[in-house]
Phi, psi and omega in degrees: 000148179246147181218183190294156175292150179286334176269121181293129179283174175293164183307326180230066186278164170284166181304132183244152177295149181259129185269175181302160184299147174297151181300142179294149179132164183292147176216154179269138175297141176302148183307318181294322178291316180300320179294319179296322177295317180297322177300318181293318179296322176296320177300316180296323182285315188274312187269332180252350173063036180292149180292158183301319181295321178293318178298321179297321178294317176300317182298316179297314182295318182284335174295321177295319179294316179299321178295323178297314179297321179297318179295333179274358178081016179268108190266353183220145175305327182291345181277347187281132177243172184303319184295333178290317180294318179297320179294322177296317179301320178290321182297332180298327185282329183248001178074016183289351178272003180100351178261179179288140176301142182251154171291167179300322182293315180291321178296320179298319179298319180293318179295323176300318178297319180293319178298319178296320179299312182291325177297319178296314179300319181293318180293327180277353181083010177292326177234154182287342180204181180250101183285349183261001188299329182256008178265120185252147179297151175296147181289130177250132178300144182291123181256118181285142178299146179266116178244156174250167185283165177299321179297318179293321176299316180299318178298320179296313183295321179289327179290339181278350184291123176202135185272055176229162178305315181289324179293318177295322177295315182298316179297316180297318181297312184289321175299319181295315181299317181284327182286334186246343185069021183291146169293152182296326178295326177291320183293311183286343178275357183289146168254161180304322183291347178282350185255134175230101183271338175215156182215159182297329182272005178074017180291165182289156175300137179220163175227145177262115182253146178244109185269203181297138182071021180059027178285130185264141174213151176257130182233130178291155179241128180292166186294323180297313180293322180298319178293320179295320179293319179298316179298318179296313183295325183275319191254346186236314185299320178303323178293316181292317184292334180292343181273355180241203183260009182091128181206147176281356185302143179285304183263123187245153174269183185293343180263006178085009178259177180295134177294137180270164177299319181297319179293321178296319177298317180296320178302310181295319180300313182295318181292321179296323176293319178298323179280358179059046173279120189276036176202166181293135179230130178234168175305327180289336176298320178293324177295314178298319181294320176307309182293315182297316182291325176297313181293321177296332179276359176104007180292146178287140183298330179291324177293316179297322176303313180296319181294323180280341182078028177283136179290328182234141178293339178301322179296321182287329186295343178298332179290334178292334176293324178296312182292328177295319177299319179297317179298320180296320180295317180296317180299313183297326182278332190257329186281132184294340181241026179287330182230137182255000000 
């Protein structure tokens, strides 16, 4: 593999030979690069309104890129050329930059972050051009979302039933996740006021969710989840909140504070084991199952897009591949002339 020269070229150099890879191991991003990365992250936070989790992922990916440039002796954004970006993209797959080798999907995400960084630098005049414009992420095989069956979801929800404050909370949380398709970060970030279980006009129960980029959407809540939430709010939450200092959070931990994403994941993991579900189940599994079951039930993909809070219908359409696979399996098993 080839990587950048150790001597930084002039801002607009002619093509230079690429020297051996920098030695593996951690390196600090050069100060000028680190400042440029921070400028870009501020732009993403302030002007594009990216969610905190997305910003954290960008920060990790760009820290790896900055360390790579530092190890290669490139002290300024203006010194980076196309071959440097391309060499970094390759190094992500084999770990030659000193980090752990990445899958094609993770490497593609990192390259997307690097391309965005260089585009920003070029637009801001930090660099004379964009050296990453022709560097493309490695192709990642399409990974279908993992959904569980309706029967398995029912077993999980029934296993969560317990007439204790924590049991009522767990049942309400899991019913809510499956009923709304909410991301776990959206669920644990909810306040009581975001929930409307009854209204003067007799409208259906709804919740106000805040997705990526703080985009707001209203999602209806089914009757099973609405009953579980009502039981939790009346019989469990007052007990839990009394153990803390008072909080508007909807879902609370045993100390009366806001439930964390990690704790919510643990709740589902423990309940799934209790229900004897023979595969890994995460909060995102319930989100995938929500979308898949809606489409299998005849819901329009555009409606599912709105419910999930996807910016593009293309993201939602991957679930139609899952349902198509199911249809093919049923056809192959049931049709008398499906197989010769």
